[in-house]
C-alpha positions as CSV (number, residue, x, y, z in Angstrom):
1,L,8.4,17.2,-4.8
2,Y,9.2,14.8,-1.9
3,F,6.2,12.7,-2.4
4,Y,6.8,12.3,-6.0
5,M,10.4,11.2,-5.9
6,S,9.9,8.8,-3.0
7,H,6.9,7.0,-4.5
8,F,8.7,7.0,-8.1
9,N,11.6,5.1,-6.2
10,I,9.2,2.6,-5.0
11,L,8.0,1.9,-8.6
12,L,11.9,2.1,-9.8
13,F,12.4,-0.4,-7.3
14,A,9.9,-2.7,-8.3
15,I,11.0,-2.3,-12.0
16,Y,14.6,-3.3,-10.9
17,L,13.3,-6.4,-9.1
18,W,11.2,-7.5,-12.4
19,K,14.4,-7.3,-14.4
20,Q,16.4,-9.3,-12.0
21,N,13.7,-12.2,-12.5
22,Y,13.0,-11.5,-8.7
23,V,10.4,-14.2,-7.3
24,I,8.0,-13.4,-4.5
25,K,7.2,-16.6,-2.4
26,K,3.9,-17.1,-1.1
27,T,5.3,-16.9,2.6
28,D,7.0,-13.2,1.6
29,F,3.4,-12.2,0.2
30,F,1.5,-12.9,3.6
31,R,4.4,-11.8,5.5
32,S,4.1,-8.7,4.0
33,I,0.5,-8.0,4.3
34,F,0.9,-9.4,8.0
35,F,3.6,-6.6,8.7
36,N,1.9,-3.9,6.9
37,S,-1.4,-4.6,8.6
38,T,0.4,-4.7,12.3
39,F,1.9,-1.2,11.1
40,F,-1.3,0.2,9.8
41,I,-3.3,-0.8,13.3
42,F,-0.4,0.8,15.2
43,V,-0.7,3.9,13.1
44,I,-4.2,4.1,13.9
45,F,-3.2,4.1,17.5
46,L,-0.4,6.5,17.3
47,N,-3.0,8.8,15.4
48,F,-5.4,8.4,18.4
49,F,-2.9,9.3,21.1
50,L,-1.1,12.0,19.0
51,D,-4.1,13.5,17.3
52,S,-2.5,13.2,14.0
53,N,-3.6,12.0,10.7
54,Y,-0.3,9.8,9.7
55,W,-1.7,7.4,6.3
56,F,-4.8,9.8,6.5
57,T,-6.6,7.1,8.9
58,K,-8.6,9.4,10.4
59,D,-9.6,12.2,7.8
60,K,-9.3,12.6,4.1
61,P,-6.2,14.3,2.8
62,N,-6.7,17.7,1.5
63,G,-6.1,19.0,-2.1
64,I,-7.5,17.1,-5.4
65,N,-6.6,13.5,-5.1
66,L,-8.4,9.8,-5.3
67,T,-10.2,10.2,-1.9
68,N,-12.3,13.1,-3.6
69,I,-14.6,10.6,-5.5
70,L,-14.7,8.3,-2.4
71,P,-17.3,8.3,0.7
72,E,-16.2,10.0,3.8
73,W,-14.6,8.1,6.8
74,P,-14.6,5.1,7.6
75,Y,-15.8,4.0,4.2
76,Y,-12.9,5.6,2.1
77,L,-10.3,3.7,4.4
78,I,-12.0,0.5,3.6
79,I,-11.9,1.1,0.0
80,L,-8.4,2.0,0.0
81,I,-7.5,-0.9,1.9
82,F,-9.2,-3.2,-0.5
83,I,-7.2,-1.5,-3.1
84,G,-4.3,-1.8,-1.5
85,I,-4.9,-5.8,-1.3
86,I,-5.5,-5.8,-4.7
87,S,-2.3,-4.3,-5.5
88,Y,-0.7,-6.9,-3.3
89,C,-2.1,-9.5,-5.3
90,I,-1.5,-8.0,-9.0
91,T,2.5,-7.6,-7.9
92,F,2.3,-11.3,-6.9
93,K,0.9,-12.7,-9.7
94,L,3.2,-10.7,-12.0
95,F,6.3,-11.6,-10.2
96,N,5.2,-15.3,-10.4
97,Q,3.9,-15.7,-13.9
98,R,7.3,-16.4,-15.3
99,L,7.3,-19.8,-12.8
100,R,4.4,-21.2,-14.7
101,K,6.1,-20.9,-18.1
């Protein structure tokens, strides 16, 4: 339940920002990718030292989920990173399409 509620809040926050006509600047876009990439690298090292699997960087999550149709490590991770970058680009385009009108 916590998983669904926390991820729903992300969607709700994005809808709120959209309704407030919030605009994402290019610097914000690249800064968010930089900080998320830095944190991602930190998590990989943290998982190595703690023998954990936060953000599923070492193994696929158990259960029925998107990773079941993806190849094994490290390829599923590369595909998920690519999907993440695409979602950043789509979000950036959606929040800035009003500037062109």
